[in-house]
PAZA-250045 format. One record per atom (N, C-alpha, C): y, x, z; residue in one letter. Coordinates in steps of 0.001 Angstrom, whole numbers. Last residue first. Layout:
% residues N
+---------+---------+---------+------+
|   north |    east |      up | type |
+---------+---------+---------+------+
|       Y |       X |       Z |    A |
...
+---------+---------+---------+------+
***
This chain:
% residues 173
+---------+---------+---------+------+
|   north |    east |      up | type |
+---------+---------+---------+------+
|   84609 |  143615 |    8972 |    A |
|   85581 |  143655 |    7853 |    A |
|   84906 |  143468 |    6525 |    A |
|   83286 |  143656 |   11374 |    N |
|   83068 |  142522 |   10484 |    N |
|   84028 |  142477 |    9303 |    N |
|   84028 |  145849 |   12885 |    E |
|   82598 |  145648 |   12612 |    E |
|   82346 |  144574 |   11554 |    E |
|   86785 |  145418 |   13048 |    I |
|   86270 |  146636 |   12423 |    I |
|   84821 |  146448 |   11999 |    I |
|   86848 |  142992 |   14466 |    L |
|   87420 |  143088 |   13125 |    L |
|   86873 |  144280 |   12359 |    L |
|   85724 |  143758 |   16890 |    W |
|   85029 |  142776 |   16071 |    W |
|   85540 |  142837 |   14634 |    W |
|   87652 |  145370 |   17955 |    E |
|   86408 |  146017 |   17495 |    E |
|   85605 |  145059 |   16624 |    E |
|   89609 |  143602 |   18798 |    S |
|   89822 |  144296 |   17534 |    S |
|   88557 |  144991 |   17030 |    S |
|   89838 |  142131 |   21055 |    Y |
|   88680 |  141838 |   20209 |    Y |
|   88770 |  142575 |   18874 |    Y |
|   90915 |  142469 |   24149 |    D |
|   91010 |  143173 |   22876 |    D |
|   89728 |  142941 |   22090 |    D |
|   92883 |  141457 |   26849 |    L |
|   91740 |  141165 |   25981 |    L |
|   91944 |  141823 |   24624 |    L |
|   95256 |  141960 |   28049 |    K |
|   94104 |  142735 |   28517 |    K |
|   92877 |  142534 |   27620 |    K |
|   97360 |  140327 |   27442 |    G |
|   97290 |  141613 |   26764 |    G |
|   96112 |  142482 |   27184 |    G |
|   98508 |  138884 |   30572 |    Y |
|   98053 |  138817 |   29180 |    Y |
|   97991 |  140227 |   28612 |    Y |
|   99830 |  137252 |   33060 |    L |
|   98694 |  138150 |   32840 |    L |
|   98180 |  137938 |   31420 |    L |
|  102676 |  136704 |   35182 |    P |
|  101991 |  136602 |   33886 |    P |
|  100879 |  137648 |   33753 |    P |
|  102048 |  136095 |   38684 |    P |
|  102747 |  136827 |   37618 |    P |
|  101969 |  136709 |   36307 |    P |
|  100906 |  132652 |   39329 |    P |
|  100974 |  134095 |   39570 |    P |
|  101794 |  134792 |   38487 |    P |
|  100909 |  129827 |   40168 |    L |
|  101819 |  130410 |   39180 |    L |
|  102010 |  131909 |   39428 |    L |
|   99197 |  128418 |   41843 |    K |
|   99893 |  129597 |   42372 |    K |
|  100976 |  130149 |   41461 |    K |
|   98227 |  126191 |   40405 |    K |
|   98595 |  126062 |   41818 |    K |
|   99475 |  127207 |   42303 |    K |
|   97689 |  127117 |   37830 |    L |
|   98572 |  125963 |   38023 |    L |
|   99070 |  125854 |   39460 |    L |
|   95850 |  129191 |   38370 |    I |
|   97148 |  129491 |   37763 |    I |
|   98130 |  128360 |   38027 |    I |
|   93762 |  127663 |   39379 |    E |
|   94335 |  128736 |   40191 |    E |
|   95730 |  129106 |   39674 |    E |
|   93117 |  126094 |   37171 |    E |
|   93708 |  125473 |   38368 |    E |
|   94367 |  126500 |   39277 |    E |
|   91968 |  128043 |   35534 |    V |
|   93194 |  127362 |   35102 |    V |
|   93892 |  126749 |   36314 |    V |
|   89707 |  128708 |   37052 |    E |
|   90707 |  129734 |   36746 |    E |
|   92039 |  129108 |   36329 |    E |
|   88374 |  126218 |   37009 |    E |
|   88791 |  126823 |   38289 |    E |
|   89878 |  127882 |   38066 |    E |
|   87813 |  125993 |   34301 |    V |
|   88688 |  125010 |   34941 |    V |
|   89228 |  125565 |   36254 |    V |
|   85982 |  128080 |   34069 |    V |
|   87256 |  128171 |   33360 |    V |
|   88267 |  127204 |   33983 |    V |
|   83895 |  127067 |   35632 |    E |
|   84496 |  128367 |   35959 |    E |
|   85882 |  128504 |   35323 |    E |
|   83191 |  124730 |   34314 |    D |
|   83789 |  124633 |   35647 |    D |
|   84422 |  125947 |   36096 |    D |
|   82083 |  125770 |   31889 |    L |
|   83311 |  124984 |   31891 |    L |
|   83966 |  124951 |   33266 |    L |
|   80951 |  129149 |   32152 |    K |
|   80712 |  127714 |   32214 |    K |
|   82062 |  127015 |   32319 |    K |
|   81363 |  131917 |   29896 |    K |
|   81650 |  131204 |   31151 |    K |
|   81310 |  129733 |   31029 |    K |
|   81181 |  133359 |   27531 |    G |
|   80048 |  133377 |   28454 |    G |
|   80269 |  132641 |   29767 |    G |
|   84615 |  133497 |   27206 |    T |
|   83352 |  134024 |   26687 |    T |
|   82281 |  134044 |   27777 |    T |
|   87107 |  132852 |   27991 |    T |
|   86075 |  131829 |   28204 |    T |
|   84692 |  132303 |   27764 |    T |
|   89657 |  134513 |   29507 |    D |
|   88527 |  134735 |   28607 |    D |
|   87441 |  133720 |   28939 |    D |
|   92957 |  133582 |   29627 |    I |
|   91673 |  133428 |   30302 |    I |
|   90582 |  133603 |   29252 |    I |
|   96305 |  134647 |   30055 |    E |
|   95120 |  134547 |   29196 |    E |
|   93880 |  134422 |   30070 |    E |
|   99532 |  133376 |   30543 |    W |
|   98294 |  133822 |   31176 |    W |
|   97161 |  133632 |   30174 |    W |
|  103007 |  133780 |   30590 |    I |
|  101803 |  133588 |   29781 |    I |
|  100606 |  134146 |   30550 |    I |
|  106204 |  133514 |   30644 |    K |
|  105115 |  133180 |   31571 |    K |
|  103887 |  132790 |   30755 |    K |
|  107814 |  133824 |   28423 |    K |
|  107564 |  134998 |   29266 |    K |
|  106395 |  134764 |   30218 |    K |
|  108023 |  132673 |   24980 |    H |
|  107753 |  132513 |   26413 |    H |
|  107535 |  133842 |   27126 |    H |
|  108395 |  133101 |   22237 |    R |
|  109136 |  132022 |   22904 |    R |
|  109066 |  132035 |   24428 |    R |
|  106833 |  135140 |   21340 |    E |
|  108125 |  134955 |   20662 |    E |
|  109017 |  133965 |   21417 |    E |
|  104449 |  134820 |   22668 |    L |
|  105378 |  135835 |   23168 |    L |
|  106758 |  135738 |   22515 |    L |
|  103165 |  133002 |   21004 |    A |
|  103627 |  132556 |   22327 |    A |
|  104666 |  133529 |   22872 |    A |
|  102477 |  134651 |   18868 |    R |
|  103436 |  133554 |   18649 |    R |
|  103987 |  133041 |   19963 |    R |
|  100650 |  136383 |   20159 |    Q |
|  101853 |  136905 |   19503 |    Q |
|  102906 |  135822 |   19308 |    Q |
|   98676 |  134542 |   20992 |    L |
|   99436 |  135313 |   21978 |    L |
|  100730 |  135832 |   21357 |    L |
|   97753 |  133707 |   18479 |    I |
|   98395 |  132741 |   19377 |    I |
|   99210 |  133463 |   20444 |    I |
|   96722 |  136156 |   17407 |    I |
|   97795 |  135420 |   16740 |    I |
|   98502 |  134455 |   17690 |    I |
|   94910 |  138259 |   17976 |    D |
|   95813 |  137738 |   19029 |    D |
|   96971 |  136916 |   18452 |    D |
|   92982 |  138970 |   16161 |    L |
|   94316 |  139551 |   15981 |    L |
|   95341 |  139054 |   17008 |    L |
|   90781 |  137433 |   16839 |    A |
|   90685 |  138893 |   16975 |    A |
|   92048 |  139573 |   16895 |    A |
|   91758 |  134884 |   16152 |    E |
|   91414 |  135197 |   17548 |    E |
|   91387 |  136714 |   17766 |    E |
|   92043 |  135166 |   13406 |    A |
|   93215 |  134831 |   14217 |    A |
|   92959 |  135165 |   15685 |    A |
|   89374 |  135606 |   12689 |    E |
|   90360 |  136666 |   12483 |    E |
|   91615 |  136411 |   13321 |    E |
|   88361 |  133096 |   13322 |    L |
|   87827 |  134281 |   14004 |    L |
|   88811 |  135443 |   13876 |    L |
|   89779 |  131472 |   11528 |    N |
|   89986 |  131312 |   12969 |    N |
|   89452 |  132494 |   13768 |    N |
|   88798 |  132394 |    9048 |    E |
|   90230 |  132419 |    9328 |    E |
|   90499 |  132338 |   10834 |    E |
|   86043 |  131825 |    9331 |    K |
|   86508 |  133209 |    9183 |    K |
|   87994 |  133328 |    9537 |    K |
|   86102 |  129010 |    9412 |    I |
|   85577 |  129780 |   10545 |    I |
|   86130 |  131199 |   10497 |    I |
|   87056 |  128450 |    6876 |    K |
|   87846 |  128035 |    8034 |    K |
|   87391 |  128796 |    9287 |    K |
|   84935 |  129478 |    5329 |    K |
|   86299 |  129985 |    5154 |    K |
|   87172 |  129674 |    6372 |    K |
|   82662 |  127954 |    6166 |    E |
|   82740 |  129412 |    6387 |    E |
|   84168 |  129960 |    6305 |    E |
|   83449 |  124832 |    7798 |    N |
|   83057 |  125635 |    6639 |    N |
|   83334 |  127112 |    6917 |    N |
|   81979 |  123561 |   10850 |    W |
|   83137 |  123986 |   10078 |    W |
|   82661 |  124817 |    8892 |    W |
|   80195 |  122422 |   12689 |    K |
|   79955 |  122259 |   11253 |    K |
|   81195 |  122572 |   10405 |    K |
|   80245 |  123032 |   15285 |    K |
|   81139 |  121939 |   14887 |    K |
|   81023 |  121639 |   13387 |    K |
|   78652 |  125244 |   15224 |    K |
|   78107 |  124051 |   15869 |    K |
|   78936 |  122812 |   15514 |    K |
|   80487 |  127031 |   14216 |    E |
|   79354 |  126632 |   13369 |    E |
|   78710 |  125360 |   13916 |    E |
|   82080 |  127316 |   16469 |    L |
|   82655 |  126673 |   15291 |    L |
|   81562 |  126246 |   14306 |    L |
|   80289 |  128635 |   18222 |    R |
|   80895 |  127360 |   18608 |    R |
|   81431 |  126604 |   17389 |    R |
|   79746 |  130979 |   16811 |    K |
|   78654 |  130040 |   17119 |    K |
|   79205 |  128659 |   17459 |    K |
|   82320 |  132127 |   16835 |    K |
|   81668 |  131788 |   15562 |    K |
|   80549 |  130775 |   15785 |    K |
|   82687 |  132683 |   19508 |    L |
|   83502 |  131650 |   18886 |    L |
|   82874 |  131193 |   17566 |    L |
|   81032 |  134864 |   19848 |    E |
|   80670 |  133590 |   20490 |    E |
|   81436 |  132438 |   19851 |    E |
|   82436 |  136691 |   18260 |    S |
|   81007 |  136472 |   18007 |    S |
|   80532 |  135168 |   18654 |    S |
|   85134 |  136660 |   19298 |    P |
|   84814 |  136080 |   17992 |    P |
|   83322 |  135853 |   17739 |    P |
|   85528 |  135664 |   22669 |    H |
|   85124 |  136728 |   21754 |    H |
|   84686 |  136103 |   20428 |    H |
|   88286 |  133623 |   23443 |    C |
|   86830 |  133733 |   23330 |    C |
|   86502 |  134835 |   22325 |    C |
|   90840 |  132186 |   25562 |    R |
|   90376 |  133138 |   24549 |    R |
|   88851 |  133165 |   24537 |    R |
|   93532 |  130116 |   26311 |    L |
|   92092 |  130328 |   26438 |    L |
|   91654 |  131190 |   25267 |    L |
|   96579 |  130595 |   27725 |    I |
|   95847 |  130775 |   26459 |    I |
|   94381 |  131013 |   26785 |    I |
|   99093 |  128856 |   29113 |    I |
|   97757 |  129356 |   29430 |    I |
|   96996 |  129390 |   28106 |    I |
|  102504 |  129202 |   29603 |    V |
|  101445 |  129056 |   28593 |    V |
|  100148 |  129669 |   29112 |    V |
|  105400 |  127472 |   30905 |    G |
|  104379 |  128509 |   30939 |    G |
|  103274 |  128184 |   29947 |    G |
|  107200 |  125523 |   30330 |    D |
|  107553 |  126472 |   31387 |    D |
|  106554 |  127616 |   31518 |    D |
|  107999 |  124766 |   26862 |    V |
|  107220 |  124612 |   28089 |    V |
|  107639 |  125694 |   29079 |    V |
|  108537 |  123675 |   23894 |    S |
|  109393 |  124082 |   25020 |    S |
|  108656 |  123759 |   26316 |    S |
|  105817 |  124854 |   21774 |    M |
|  106708 |  123847 |   22326 |    M |
|  107533 |  124422 |   23477 |    M |
|  103923 |  126560 |   21027 |    L |
|  105136 |  126582 |   20214 |    L |
|  106179 |  125590 |   20725 |    L |
|  101698 |  126052 |   22504 |    H |
|  102439 |  127276 |   22837 |    H |
|  103744 |  127401 |   22042 |    H |
|  100548 |  123849 |   21222 |    S |
|  101335 |  123643 |   22446 |    S |
|  102154 |  124862 |   22853 |    S |
|   98853 |  123947 |   19147 |    L |
|  100272 |  124142 |   18826 |    L |
|  101140 |  124107 |   20083 |    L |
|   96328 |  123401 |   20128 |    H |
|   96575 |  124745 |   19589 |    H |
|   97992 |  124945 |   19054 |    H |
|   96618 |  121695 |   23296 |    G |
|   96446 |  121739 |   21863 |    G |
|   96839 |  123091 |   21304 |    G |
|   98124 |  120001 |   25970 |    E |
|   96920 |  120641 |   25435 |    E |
|   96881 |  120562 |   23917 |    E |
|  100179 |  120278 |   28483 |    I |
|  100266 |  119941 |   27070 |    I |
|   99168 |  120722 |   26370 |    I |
|  100338 |  119001 |   31634 |    I |
|   99603 |  119955 |   30798 |    I |
|   99668 |  119444 |   29363 |    I |
|  102754 |  118732 |   33965 |    L |
|  102269 |  118092 |   32751 |    L |
|  101614 |  119180 |   31916 |    L |
|  102972 |  118515 |   37394 |    I |
|  102664 |  119400 |   36278 |    I |
|  102165 |  118543 |   35129 |    I |
|  105737 |  117190 |   39245 |    K |
|  104360 |  117164 |   38747 |    K |
|  104210 |  118198 |   37646 |    K |
|  108385 |  116776 |   39876 |    D |
|  107466 |  117192 |   40950 |    D |
|  106002 |  117128 |   40532 |    D |
|  108747 |  114872 |   37019 |    K |
|  109387 |  115309 |   38261 |    K |
|  108320 |  115598 |   39303 |    K |
|  108810 |  115196 |   33791 |    E |
|  107791 |  115190 |   34842 |    E |
|  108454 |  115731 |   36096 |    E |
|  109896 |  113758 |   30821 |    E |
|  110272 |  114308 |   32124 |    E |
|  109132 |  114136 |   33110 |    E |
|  110223 |  114357 |   27474 |    I |
|  109292 |  113903 |   28511 |    I |
|  109670 |  114579 |   29819 |    I |
|  111852 |  115631 |   25690 |    K |
|  112351 |  114397 |   26308 |    K |
|  111439 |  113872 |   27418 |    K |
|  110344 |  117708 |   24654 |    K |
|  111480 |  118030 |   25533 |    K |
|  111962 |  116808 |   26297 |    K |
|  108675 |  116324 |   22899 |    I |
|  108121 |  116844 |   24156 |    I |
|  109229 |  117194 |   25147 |    I |
|  110472 |  115811 |   20793 |    Y |
|  109788 |  114707 |   21481 |    Y |
|  109295 |  115161 |   22857 |    Y |
|  111081 |  118403 |   20017 |    E |
|  112154 |  117518 |   20495 |    E |
|  111561 |  116350 |   21279 |    E |
|  108550 |  119205 |   19115 |    D |
|  109141 |  119847 |   20286 |    D |
|  110259 |  118981 |   20871 |    D |
|  108329 |  117667 |   16845 |    M |
|  107374 |  117470 |   17934 |    M |
|  107938 |  118056 |   19222 |    M |
|  110374 |  118796 |   15346 |    K |
|  110482 |  117389 |   15755 |    K |
|  109517 |  117082 |   16901 |    K |
|  109303 |  121397 |   15035 |    E |
|  110600 |  121193 |   15688 |    E |
|  110766 |  119759 |   16167 |    E |
|  106915 |  121031 |   13613 |    E |
|  106871 |  121543 |   14987 |    E |
|  108178 |  121303 |   15732 |    E |
|  105609 |  118908 |   11654 |    D |
|  106981 |  119342 |   11891 |    D |
|  107068 |  119747 |   13362 |    D |
|  102437 |  119931 |   10416 |    V |
|  103218 |  119195 |   11397 |    V |
|  104625 |  119781 |   11488 |    V |
|   99974 |  119381 |    8135 |    I |
|  101145 |  120212 |    8399 |    I |
|  102077 |  119368 |    9263 |    I |
|   96441 |  119187 |    8598 |    K |
|   97747 |  118547 |    8486 |    K |
|   98840 |  119570 |    8772 |    K |
|   93934 |  120952 |    6685 |    S |
|   94621 |  120596 |    7925 |    S |
|   95994 |  119992 |    7639 |    S |
|   92483 |  122582 |    4862 |    E |
|   91982 |  121279 |    5300 |    E |
|   92604 |  120874 |    6633 |    E |
|   93442 |  124798 |    3705 |    R |
|   93012 |  124940 |    5101 |    R |
|   92404 |  123651 |    5667 |    R |
|   93984 |  123704 |    1161 |    E |
|   93196 |  124931 |    1290 |    E |
|   92623 |  125088 |    2699 |    E |
|   95622 |  121520 |    1692 |    N |
|   94282 |  121311 |    1142 |    N |
|   93395 |  122525 |    1328 |    N |
|   97637 |  120596 |    4066 |    D |
|   97247 |  121867 |    3466 |    D |
|   95800 |  121725 |    2997 |    D |
|  100003 |  118016 |    3941 |    Y |
|   98594 |  118375 |    4144 |    Y |
|   98308 |  119663 |    3394 |    Y |
|  102944 |  116857 |    5740 |    G |
|  102167 |  117225 |    4561 |    G |
|  100736 |  117551 |    4937 |    G |
|  104080 |  116178 |    8076 |    I |
|  104988 |  116251 |    6921 |    I |
|  104252 |  116650 |    5637 |    I |
|  103538 |  114499 |   11091 |    V |
|  102936 |  115076 |    9884 |    V |
|  103933 |  115019 |    8734 |    V |
|  104175 |  113358 |   13481 |    F |
|  105034 |  114445 |   13014 |    F |
|  104492 |  115132 |   11754 |    F |
|  102328 |  111579 |   14349 |    N |
|  103710 |  111098 |   14281 |    N |
|  104654 |  112128 |   13659 |    N |
|  100047 |  113072 |   14609 |    D |
|  100187 |  112234 |   13414 |    D |
|  101591 |  111679 |   13249 |    D |
|  100268 |  114245 |   17188 |    A |
|  100566 |  115024 |   15978 |    A |
|  100780 |  114165 |   14738 |    A |
|   99412 |  112984 |   19453 |    I |
|  100774 |  112685 |   18985 |    I |
|  101093 |  113320 |   17638 |    I |
|   96814 |  113821 |   19916 |    E |
|   97103 |  112387 |   19976 |    E |
|   98497 |  112027 |   19480 |    E |
|   96914 |  116605 |   19809 |    E |
|   96119 |  115895 |   18812 |    E |
|   96467 |  114396 |   18759 |    E |
|   98243 |  117231 |   22166 |    I |
|   98946 |  117393 |   20884 |    I |
|   98236 |  116580 |   19799 |    I |
|   98044 |  115336 |   24996 |    R |
|   97225 |  116009 |   23984 |    R |
|   97994 |  116032 |   22658 |    R |
|   99094 |  115660 |   28145 |    L |
|   99576 |  115226 |   26843 |    L |
|   98796 |  116041 |   25824 |    L |
|   98313 |  114770 |   31477 |    L |
|   97944 |  115459 |   30251 |    L |
|   98613 |  114822 |   29046 |    L |
|   98291 |  115366 |   34938 |    S |
|   98874 |  114637 |   33813 |    S |
|   98652 |  115456 |   32548 |    S |
|   95363 |  115646 |   36978 |    Y |
|   96497 |  116274 |   36299 |    Y |
|   96989 |  115378 |   35159 |    Y |
|   93051 |  114605 |   38150 |    G |
|   94339 |  113976 |   38416 |    G |
|   95552 |  114618 |   37777 |    G |
|   90614 |  115452 |   37425 |    K |
|   91093 |  115917 |   38725 |    K |
|   92494 |  115389 |   39041 |    K |
|   90425 |  114544 |   34861 |    K |
|   89573 |  113901 |   35878 |    K |
|   90038 |  114264 |   37282 |    K |
|   92096 |  116457 |   33688 |    E |
|   92532 |  115060 |   33739 |    E |
|   91729 |  114291 |   34794 |    E |
|   90471 |  118688 |   33847 |    L |
|   91728 |  118674 |   34601 |    L |
|   92257 |  117250 |   34739 |    L |
|   88445 |  117914 |   32062 |    E |
|   88130 |  118123 |   33482 |    E |
|   89392 |  118095 |   34339 |    E |
|   89895 |  117815 |   29653 |    N |
|   89183 |  116631 |   30146 |    N |
|   88898 |  116748 |   31636 |    N |
|   90734 |  120498 |   29438 |    A |
|   91721 |  119428 |   29612 |    A |
|   91063 |  118162 |   30164 |    A |
|   88263 |  121749 |   28993 |    V |
|   89044 |  122087 |   30189 |    V |
|   90050 |  120972 |   30473 |    V |
|   87608 |  120564 |   26516 |    G |
|   86725 |  120435 |   27672 |    G |
|   87453 |  120700 |   28977 |    G |
|   89785 |  121423 |   24933 |    T |
|   89537 |  120004 |   25162 |    T |
|   88654 |  119784 |   26383 |    T |
|   89573 |  124303 |   24959 |    K |
|   90762 |  123583 |   25426 |    K |
|   90460 |  122139 |   25807 |    K |
|   87631 |  126080 |   24017 |    G |
|   87338 |  125234 |   25172 |    G |
|   88493 |  124413 |   25702 |    G |
|   87759 |  127427 |   21625 |    V |
|   87755 |  128234 |   22851 |    V |
|   87494 |  127411 |   24110 |    V |
|   87979 |  125924 |   19295 |    G |
|   86647 |  126307 |   19747 |    G |
|   86604 |  127081 |   21050 |    G |
|   90992 |  127138 |   17889 |    P |
|   89986 |  126084 |   17947 |    P |
|   88623 |  126640 |   18389 |    P |
|   92791 |  129293 |   20138 |    T |
|   92171 |  129087 |   18836 |    T |
|   91177 |  127926 |   18942 |    T |
|   95009 |  127774 |   22523 |    G |
|   93993 |  128735 |   22105 |    G |
|   93486 |  128371 |   20721 |    G |
|   96507 |  126261 |   25479 |    T |
|   96356 |  126517 |   24054 |    T |
|   95234 |  127511 |   23786 |    T |
|   98408 |  124437 |   27355 |    L |
|   97015 |  124894 |   27395 |    L |
|   96611 |  125029 |   25934 |    L |
|  101623 |  124702 |   28754 |    A |
|  100808 |  124608 |   27540 |    A |
|   99413 |  125144 |   27834 |    A |
|  103208 |  122871 |   31211 |    I |
|  102376 |  124048 |   30955 |    I |
|  101542 |  123792 |   29707 |    I |
|  106131 |  121804 |   32723 |    K |
|  105259 |  121644 |   31559 |    K |
|  104536 |  122957 |   31295 |    K |
|  107215 |  120232 |   35642 |    M |
|  106881 |  121487 |   34986 |    M |
|  105886 |  121208 |   33862 |    M |
+---------+---------+---------+------+
***
């Protein structure tokens, strides 16, 4: 079974993935394979452009029998997976996290707006039915890891659409 662990940059994907790997989960990090699928560079966004279809073909070929493979990265929800866990974070906290990473203002603003507009959830819904959202706002890493593990172990009914950061957009327009 392949499960995407995704979210806007800064929500905690890498930290959660690191902890899950320590616990014995199999992990494929999009960041580690993305360079094999680069087709250009977006100077304005300061980011690589990846051939998502070719990356997906590569991921489809990976077989995990009787195991869970966690595919971590902010493009993982666009891949052929059996479920999607989206980590979310309120834009006011996310802004602090991205500033700590020394991101430029334009890139921070773009990612905060994407988080407030549920962009990743919307794109995931185009391809998947099994989607779970976890709010990482104000939570410790081990709390989020516990929530992710609960989903991985029980595969409960999908749970998404309960988070609404649209008030942030109104206040920060």
